[in-house]
C-alpha positions in Angstrom: -1.0 -24.9 -19.3 -0.1 -27.9 -21.5 -3.5 -27.7 -23.3 -3.0 -23.9 -23.7 0.4 -24.5 -25.2 -0.8 -27.1 -27.7 -3.6 -24.8 -28.7 -1.2 -22.0 -29.0 1.0 -24.2 -31.2 -1.5 -25.8 -33.5 -4.1 -23.1 -34.1 -3.9 -20.4 -36.8 -4.0 -17.1 -34.9 -6.2 -14.2 -35.5 -4.5 -11.0 -34.3 -6.5 -8.4 -32.7 -5.6 -4.7 -32.9 -5.3 -3.1 -29.5 -5.9 0.6 -28.9 -6.2 2.8 -25.7 -9.7 2.6 -24.1 -12.0 5.3 -25.5 -13.3 7.8 -22.9 -16.9 6.8 -23.3 -16.1 3.4 -22.0 -15.4 4.7 -18.5 -17.9 3.7 -15.9 -20.3 6.3 -14.4 -21.2 3.9 -11.6 -19.9 5.0 -8.2 -19.0 1.7 -6.5 -20.5 0.0 -3.5 -19.7 -1.1 0.1 -19.9 -4.5 1.7 -19.8 -5.0 5.5 -17.7 -8.2 6.0 -17.6 -8.2 9.9 -19.1 -5.9 12.4 -16.4 -6.9 14.9 -13.0 -8.4 14.2 -11.8 -7.8 17.7 -9.2 -5.2 17.0 -9.0 -1.8 15.3 -6.2 -2.3 12.9 -3.6 0.4 12.3 -1.4 -1.9 10.2 -2.4 -4.2 7.4 -0.6 -6.4 4.8 -1.9 -8.9 2.3 0.2 -12.1 1.9 0.5 -14.3 -1.1 -1.8 -17.0 0.3 -4.8 -14.6 0.3 -4.5 -13.9 4.0 -4.2 -10.5 5.6 -2.2 -9.7 8.6 -3.7 -7.0 10.7 -2.6 -5.5 14.0 -2.7 -2.4 16.3 -0.7 -1.5 19.3 -0.4 -3.4 22.5 -0.2 -0.7 25.2 -3.8 0.7 25.5 -5.7 -2.0 27.2 -7.5 -5.2 26.3 -8.9 -5.8 22.8 -12.2 -7.5 22.0 -10.7 -10.9 21.0 -9.0 -13.3 23.4 -5.7 -15.1 22.9 -6.2 -18.9 22.7 -5.0 -21.2 25.5 -4.7 -18.3 27.9 -1.5 -17.2 26.2 -1.3 -13.9 28.1 1.3 -11.2 27.5 3.2 -9.8 30.5 4.7 -6.3 30.0 5.9 -4.3 33.0 6.2 -1.1 30.7 2.5 -1.1 29.8 1.1 1.7 31.7 -2.6 0.4 31.1 -2.4 -3.4 31.6 0.7 -5.4 32.6 -1.0 -8.7 32.1 -3.0 -8.9 28.8 -4.7 -12.0 27.6 -6.3 -10.4 24.6 -4.9 -10.4 21.0 -3.7 -7.2 19.1 -3.2 -8.9 15.8 -5.3 -11.2 13.6 -5.0 -13.1 10.4 -7.8 -12.7 8.1 -8.7 -15.3 5.4 -10.1 -13.5 2.4 -11.7 -16.6 0.7 -13.4 -17.9 3.8 -14.1 -14.4 5.4 -12.8 -15.7 8.8 -10.1 -14.6 11.1 -8.1 -15.9 14.1 -6.0 -14.2 16.8 -2.3 -13.8 16.6 0.2 -13.1 19.4 2.3 -10.1 19.7 4.7 -9.7 22.7 6.2 -6.3 22.2 4.5 -2.8 21.3 3.9 -2.3 17.5 2.5 1.1 17.9 3.3 3.3 14.7 5.6 0.7 13.2 6.5 -0.3 9.6 7.0 -3.3 7.4 7.8 -4.9 4.0 7.6 -8.4 2.5 10.8 -10.3 1.6 11.2 -12.0 -1.8 10.2 -15.3 -0.2 6.9 -13.9 0.9 7.8 -13.4 4.5 6.4 -10.3 6.2 9.0 -8.4 8.1 7.7 -5.8 10.6 10.1 -3.3 12.1 10.1 -1.2 15.3 7.3 0.4 17.3 7.1 1.9 20.7 8.5 1.3 24.2 9.7 -2.3 24.4 9.1 -2.7 20.7 11.1 0.0 19.2 14.2 -2.0 18.5 12.3 -5.2 17.6 12.1 -7.1 14.3 9.0 -9.4 13.9 8.4 -11.9 11.1 5.4 -13.7 9.8 5.8 -16.7 7.5 2.6 -17.3 5.5 0.9 -20.7 6.2 -2.4 -22.4 5.3 -2.9 -24.2 8.6 -3.5 -22.8 12.1 0.1 -22.8 13.2 1.9 -19.7 12.0 2.3 -16.7 14.3 4.6 -13.8 14.9 8.3 -14.5 15.7 9.9 -11.7 17.5 13.6 -10.7 17.7 14.0 -8.0 20.4 17.0 -5.7 20.2 17.9 -6.3 16.5 17.5 -2.7 15.3 20.4 -0.4 15.9 18.2 2.7 16.6 14.6 3.0 17.9 12.3 3.0 14.9 9.0 4.6 15.7 7.2 6.3 12.8 9.8 5.0 10.3 9.2 3.8 6.7 10.4 0.6 5.0 11.2 -0.1 1.5 12.2 -3.3 -0.3 15.4 -2.8 -2.2 16.6 -4.5 -5.5 19.1 -6.6 -3.6 16.5 -8.1 -1.4 17.1 -6.1 1.7 14.8 -3.8 3.5 15.9 -0.2 4.2 14.3 1.3 7.3 14.3 5.1 7.2 13.7 7.7 9.9 11.5 7.6 13.0 10.8 10.0 15.8 14.1 12.0 16.4 15.9 9.4 14.2 17.7 11.1 11.2 19.1 7.9 9.9 18.5 4.6 8.1 19.6 0.9 8.5 18.9 -2.3 6.9 17.4 -5.8 7.4 19.2 -8.0 7.1 22.0 -5.9 8.5 24.5 -4.5 6.0 27.4 -6.5 7.4 26.2 -10.1 7.6 28.7 -11.5 10.2 28.2 -14.1 12.9 27.6 -11.1 15.4 25.2 -9.3 13.2 23.1 -12.3 12.7 21.6 -11.2 16.1 22.4 -7.6 16.2 22.5 -5.0 13.4 26.0 -3.4 12.9 25.2 0.3 12.0 22.9 3.0 11.0 23.7 5.8 8.6 22.9 9.5 9.3 20.8 11.2 6.6 21.2 15.0 6.6 18.1 15.3 4.5 15.9 14.0 7.4 17.6 16.3 9.9 17.2 19.4 7.5 13.4 18.8 7.0 12.3 18.4 10.7 9.9 21.0 11.9 10.5 21.7 15.6 8.0 20.0 18.0 5.6 18.8 15.3 8.4 17.0 13.5 6.7 16.9 10.1 9.2 14.4 8.8 7.7 11.4 10.4 6.7 8.4 8.2 8.6 9.9 5.1 7.1 9.0 1.8 9.6 6.6 0.1 9.5 5.1 -3.4 12.1 3.0 -5.2 12.8 4.6 -8.5 13.7 2.7 -11.8 17.4 3.8 -11.5 17.8 2.2 -8.1 17.7 5.4 -6.1 15.0 6.5 -3.6 12.6 9.2 -3.9 12.0 10.6 -0.3 9.5 13.3 0.6 9.3 14.8 4.1 7.4 17.9 5.2 7.2 19.9 1.9 10.6 18.9 0.4 11.6 15.9 -1.6 14.9 14.6 -3.1 16.4 11.7 -5.0 18.9 9.9 -2.7 21.5 7.3 -3.4 21.3 5.2 -0.3 24.4 3.2 -1.2 26.6 6.3 -1.2 24.5 8.2 1.3 24.2 11.4 -0.7 21.5 13.5 -2.5 21.5 12.9 -6.2 18.9 15.7 -6.9 17.0 18.1 -4.8 13.4 18.6 -6.1 11.4 21.8 -5.8 9.2 22.1 -2.6 5.6 21.2 -3.2 3.7 24.5 -3.8 1.5 25.9 -1.0 4.0 25.3 1.8 1.6 22.8 3.4 3.4 19.9 5.0 2.2 16.4 3.8 3.9 14.0 6.2 2.9 12.9 9.6 1.1 14.5 11.6 -0.2 16.6 8.6 -0.6 13.2 7.0 -1.2 13.5 3.2 -0.4 10.4 1.2 1.8 9.4 -1.8 1.9 6.9 -4.5 4.4 6.1 -7.3 2.3 6.1 -10.4 2.2 2.9 -12.5 5.5 2.2 -14.5 4.7 1.3 -18.1 7.4 -0.8 -19.8 5.6 -0.5 -23.1 7.1 3.1 -23.3 10.0 4.9 -21.9 9.7 4.4 -18.1 9.4 7.9 -16.5 8.8 7.6 -12.8 6.1 10.0 -11.6 5.1 10.5 -8.0 1.8 11.9 -6.7 1.2 13.5 -3.3 -2.3 14.3 -2.2 -4.0 15.9 0.8 -2.6 16.8 4.2 -3.2 19.7 6.6 -2.0 23.3 6.6 1.3 24.4 8.3 0.5 25.1 11.9 -2.7 22.9 12.0 -1.3 20.5 14.6 -0.3 23.4 16.9 -3.6 25.1 16.5 -5.3 21.9 17.7 -3.1 21.6 20.8 -3.2 25.3 21.8 -6.7 26.4 20.8 -8.6 23.3 19.7 -9.0 24.9 16.4 -9.4 22.4 13.5 -8.1 23.8 10.2 -9.6 22.5 7.0 -7.6 19.9 5.3 -5.6 20.5 2.1 -7.4 19.8 -1.1 -4.5 19.8 -3.6 -2.5 16.9 -5.2 0.8 17.3 -6.8 2.5 15.2 -9.5 6.1 15.4 -10.3 8.2 13.6 -13.0 11.2 12.7 -11.0 13.6 12.0 -13.9 13.0 15.2 -15.8 16.0 17.5 -16.1 14.0 20.4 -14.4 11.2 18.7 -12.7 8.2 20.7 -11.5 5.1 19.9 -9.6 1.8 19.7 -11.5 -1.0 20.7 -9.1 -4.7 20.0 -9.2 -7.6 20.0 -6.7 -9.3 17.0 -5.3 -13.2 17.4 -5.1 -13.0 16.8 -1.3 -10.4 18.1 1.1 -8.7 15.3 2.9 -6.2 14.5 5.6 -5.2 10.9 6.6 -6.5 9.5 3.3 -5.1 6.2 2.1 -4.0 6.0 -1.6 -4.4 2.5 -3.3 -3.4 1.6 -6.8 -6.2 -0.3 -8.5 -5.7 -3.1 -11.1 -6.8 -0.8 -14.0 -4.1 1.7 -13.0 -6.4 4.2 -11.3 -5.8 5.4 -7.8 -8.4 5.4 -5.1 -8.2 7.8 -2.2 -10.2 6.6 0.8 -10.7 7.3 4.6 -9.7 10.3 6.4 -11.0 13.7 7.6 -12.0 17.1 6.3 -10.3 19.0 9.2 -7.5 18.5 11.7 -4.5 16.2 11.7 -3.4 12.8 12.7 -3.3 12.0 16.5 -5.7 11.4 19.3 -8.9 13.3 18.9 -7.2 15.6 16.4 -9.7 15.3 13.5 -13.2 16.4 12.6 -15.6 16.1 9.6 -15.0 12.5 8.5 -14.6 12.0 4.8 -16.8 9.0 4.0 -16.7 9.3 0.2 -13.7 7.7 -1.6 -12.5 9.4 -4.9 -11.0 7.6 -7.8 -8.2 9.4 -9.7 -7.6 8.6 -13.3 -3.9 9.3 -14.0 -4.3 9.3 -17.8 -7.3 11.7 -17.9 -7.1 15.2 -18.9 -6.3 17.8 -16.2 -9.3 18.9 -14.0 -11.2 15.9 -15.1 -9.3 13.1 -13.4 -11.4 12.6 -10.2 -14.7 10.6 -9.7 -16.6 10.7 -6.5 -17.8 7.3 -5.1 -20.6 6.1 -2.8 -20.1 7.0 1.0 -19.6 4.5 3.7 -21.7 5.0 6.9 -18.6 4.7 9.1 -16.1 7.3 10.1 -12.5 6.1 9.3 -10.2 8.6 11.0 -6.9 8.2 12.8 -5.4 4.8 12.5 -7.5 3.6 9.5 -6.2 1.4 6.8 -7.1 0.2 3.2 -5.5 -2.3 0.9 -6.2 -3.9 -2.5 -7.0 -7.6 -2.3 -6.8 -10.3 -5.0 -10.3 -10.0 -6.4 -10.1 -6.3 -6.9 -11.9 -5.1 -3.9 -10.5 -2.6 -1.3 -10.3 -3.9 2.1 -11.0 -1.1 4.8 -10.7 -1.2 8.4 -9.7 0.6 11.6 -10.3 4.1 13.1 -9.2 4.5 16.7 -8.9 8.2 17.2 -8.9 7.7 21.0 -5.9 6.8 23.3 -7.6 3.5 24.1 -10.4 1.3 22.9 -13.2 3.7 23.6 -16.8 2.9 22.4 -18.8 5.4 24.5 -18.8 9.1 25.5 -16.5 10.1 22.7 -17.3 11.9 19.4 -15.8 9.2 17.2 -15.9 5.8 18.9 -13.3 3.1 18.2 -14.4 1.1 15.0 -13.8 -2.7 15.1 -15.6 -3.4 11.7 -14.2 -4.8 8.4 -15.6 -3.5 5.2 -14.8 -3.9 1.4 -15.3 -1.2 -1.2 -16.1 -2.5 -4.6 -14.9 -0.1 -7.3 -17.0 0.5 -10.4 -15.2 -2.0 -12.5 -16.7 -4.8 -10.3 -20.2 -3.9 -11.2 -22.2 -6.7 -13.0 -22.7 -4.4 -15.9 -19.1 -5.2 -16.8 -19.2 -9.0 -16.5 -19.4 -9.4 -20.3 -16.1 -7.5 -20.6 -14.3 -9.0 -17.5 -11.6 -11.2 -18.5 -10.6 -14.5 -16.5 -7.1 -15.7 -16.6 -7.1 -19.4 -17.5 -3.4 -20.0 -17.1 0.1 -18.6 -17.0 2.8 -20.7 -18.9 5.2 -20.3 -15.8 4.5 -19.9 -12.1 7.8 -17.8 -11.7 8.3 -14.9 -14.0 12.0 -14.2 -14.8 13.3 -10.7 -15.6 12.9 -10.0 -19.4 11.7 -13.6 -19.9 8.5 -14.1 -22.0 5.3 -15.1 -20.3 2.1 -16.3 -22.1 -1.2 -15.5 -20.5 -4.2 -17.4 -21.6 -7.6 -15.8 -20.8 -11.3 -15.8 -21.7 -13.8 -13.0 -22.0 -17.4 -13.1 -23.1 -17.2 -10.1 -25.3 -14.0 -8.8 -26.8 -13.9 -5.2 -27.7 -12.0 -4.8 -31.0 -10.7 -1.3 -30.1 -10.0 -2.2 -26.5 -6.4 -2.2 -25.3 -5.4 -5.4 -23.4 -2.5 -5.1 -20.9 -1.0 -7.3 -18.2 0.3 -5.7 -15.1 1.7 -6.7 -11.7 1.1 -5.0 -8.4 3.3 -5.3 -5.2 0.8 -5.2 -2.3 1.5 -2.5 0.3 2.2 -2.5 4.0 -0.3 0.1 4.9 -0.3 2.3 8.1 -0.9 6.0 8.8 -1.8 6.9 5.2 1.3 5.2 3.8 1.3 2.3 1.3 4.8 1.2 1.8 6.3 -0.8 -1.1 3.1 -0.4 -3.2 4.0 -0.3 -7.0 2.4 -1.3 -10.4 4.4 -2.4 -13.4 2.6 -2.7 -16.8 4.5 -5.5 -18.5 5.9 -5.1 -22.0 3.8 -6.6 -24.6 5.6 -8.6 -27.3 2.5 -10.1 -29.0 -1.0 -8.7 -29.1 -4.0 -10.4 -27.6 -4.7 -13.3 -30.0 -7.8 -15.5 -30.6 -7.2 -19.2 -30.3 -10.4 -21.0 -30.4 -14.0 -21.1 -29.2 -15.6 -23.9 -27.1 -18.0 -22.8 -24.5 -16.2 -19.5 -24.4 -13.7 -17.6 -26.6 -10.0 -18.2 -25.6 -7.3 -15.7 -26.1 -3.5 -15.4 -25.4 -1.2 -12.5 -25.0 2.5 -12.6 -24.7 4.4 -10.2 -22.4 7.9 -10.3 -20.8 8.8 -10.0 -17.2 10.1 -6.7 -15.7 13.4 -5.5 -17.2 15.3 -5.0 -13.9 15.0 -5.6 -10.1 15.0 -1.8 -9.8 11.7 -1.8 -11.8 10.3 -4.6 -9.7 12.3 -6.2 -6.9 12.1 -10.0 -6.6 8.9 -11.2 -4.7 5.3 -12.0 -5.0 3.0 -9.8 -7.0 -0.7 -9.8 -8.0 -1.0 -10.2 -11.8 -4.0 -8.7 -13.6 -5.1 -8.7 -17.2 -7.1 -5.6 -18.0 -9.4 -5.5 -21.1 -11.2 -2.4 -22.0 -10.5 -0.9 -18.7 -12.0 -3.8 -16.8 -9.5 -6.0 -14.8 -9.6 -9.8 -14.3 -9.4 -11.3 -10.9 -5.8 -11.3 -9.8 -3.4 -14.2 -9.8 -0.3 -14.6 -7.7 3.0 -14.7 -9.5 6.7 -14.7 -8.3 9.1 -12.4 -10.0 12.6 -13.8 -9.6 
C-alpha cells in the first residue's frame, strides 16, 4: 500500500474515460460446473460464507444419522428426537474454500428451517429451528484453526422461531421476523439490554401485516422476503402482498400493490427475492425483484390429489420509493419453484436450483430444473435472461447456493425426503458439493479480468475515500470501471437473507500509474453514505472492468 501511495503521489496521471459496457461485450458462453466433493457428509439446507473464506453448512438434527461422524465420540442426546435419541454424527460442517476441505461441527438442538445473519464483527448468529431448538440462539465465531464450533444459548428467543427471516439492521441488531403461527418480530441482542435480558429476550412485537397475509393451513407467509431499504425501513413481502414497514414504530409506511397473477411467492410456494444493486453514483432508488413460485392451491393439490401444478414463470420488479409504485412483470425462460437468487459481482443475478412443478416440502416437487438462468437487470425488457449449462444433479427441496470470494457460486443440498434416503425414492438425498462458474470466469476473459493489488485501508469508513490499486492485461478504453461491495447471504429455503450489493460512488476515474510487468491503475471511491445503505460489517469488494469482475477481497465497513 505504501508503494502504491508513492506511485500515486509521484507519477503524472493519465485519466481514462469510463463509459457503460457496450452490449456486444456481453458473454455468449453459458458457464460450467465443477464437482468439488461427491460426499460432504450432510445435505445442507442452510449455508453462510464467513470473512475468513470458510463456509458454515448445516441441516436439521432430527431425521437420523448423517454420513459424517462427530470427533471424539461427541454424541448428541435428545429425548425429543423421534428418530434417534443418541446421535454420534454431525449435522453441520465447516468448509474451507481455499483448501477444498471440510470438518464436522457439533449442533445440540434442532436447526430445522431456521434463519441467520452475520453481526458487524463477523460472528454468525443463527436463530430458532424446531422442537428443542425453536427458542435457541447459536453463534459461530470465525477461526483459522480447528477449535471453533457452535455455541448455543437455549431459551433466548421470546417466541418459537420456525420458518422466520433475519435481517441485520443499521444499529447492529438483528431483527427476527415471523415464523409458523408467529405474527411478530423480536431482536438479537434483545431490545432492552438489562442484566436479565442478557440471558432472556424481553419482548416481541405483534405485526398485523403478518397476520393479515396468512393463508389458512398452507400459511403462505412463512419465510417472508425482507430487505433493508436505504431510508431505514423494511420491505416485507408475504403471500402476494408487500409493504414498507417502520419496525421502530411498528406501523406500515406504505402498502404496495399485490404482485399480479395472485400466485403466492413465499413458503411453501417458494419463489425467491432480491434487492437489486444500489448504485451510489446516481440517485439510489431501491428496487426489489421477486421471481418464480407456485400457483395458488398448488400445495393443497399435492396433498389431496397428488397433482403437481406447473411452477410460476414470472418475475416482478417494483421501485419501492416511487410515489405510485407498480410491478413490472416479465417471463423467465424456465418455470421455477424453490430457486435461489444470488447477486453476482458484475451486478447480474443468477437463479439456480429448484423444480418445474410442485412446491416446497417432502416429496412435493417434480421436474428438477437443472439449468441456471442469469438475469441482466440493466438489459432491455424481454432480453434480460441468459440460459446456462445444466448440472447433472437434481437440486430440489432444501438446496442452497451462495456466492464465494473468487466469483463462483457454491451449490449443495437437496433432501426432498423426510430423512436421509438414498434408495427407493424418486429423488434421493444428495450429499455432493458443486460450484457453478458463471461466464465471466471463462479463460476468454483473462485479458480483461482485473486483479486488485491493494486497498489503501483495511477498514472502509462511511463517506471516506478509498483508493483501489489494480492491474489488468488489456484495458478497454470505453469500458466502465466500478467498485462494488456485496454482503454475503445466509441462504436457506430459496431466501438469501441480508444479501445486498452497493456500487460505491466514484470520485476519480480509473487512472494509469505505470507499467512494469503489467500496467497498474488506481480508482478512487468513497465508502457507503449511510448504515442504512450498508450496515457495518464484512463485505466482499470487487472491481469490475468491462463487465468482468476481479477476484473478491474482504473489507470491513465501519
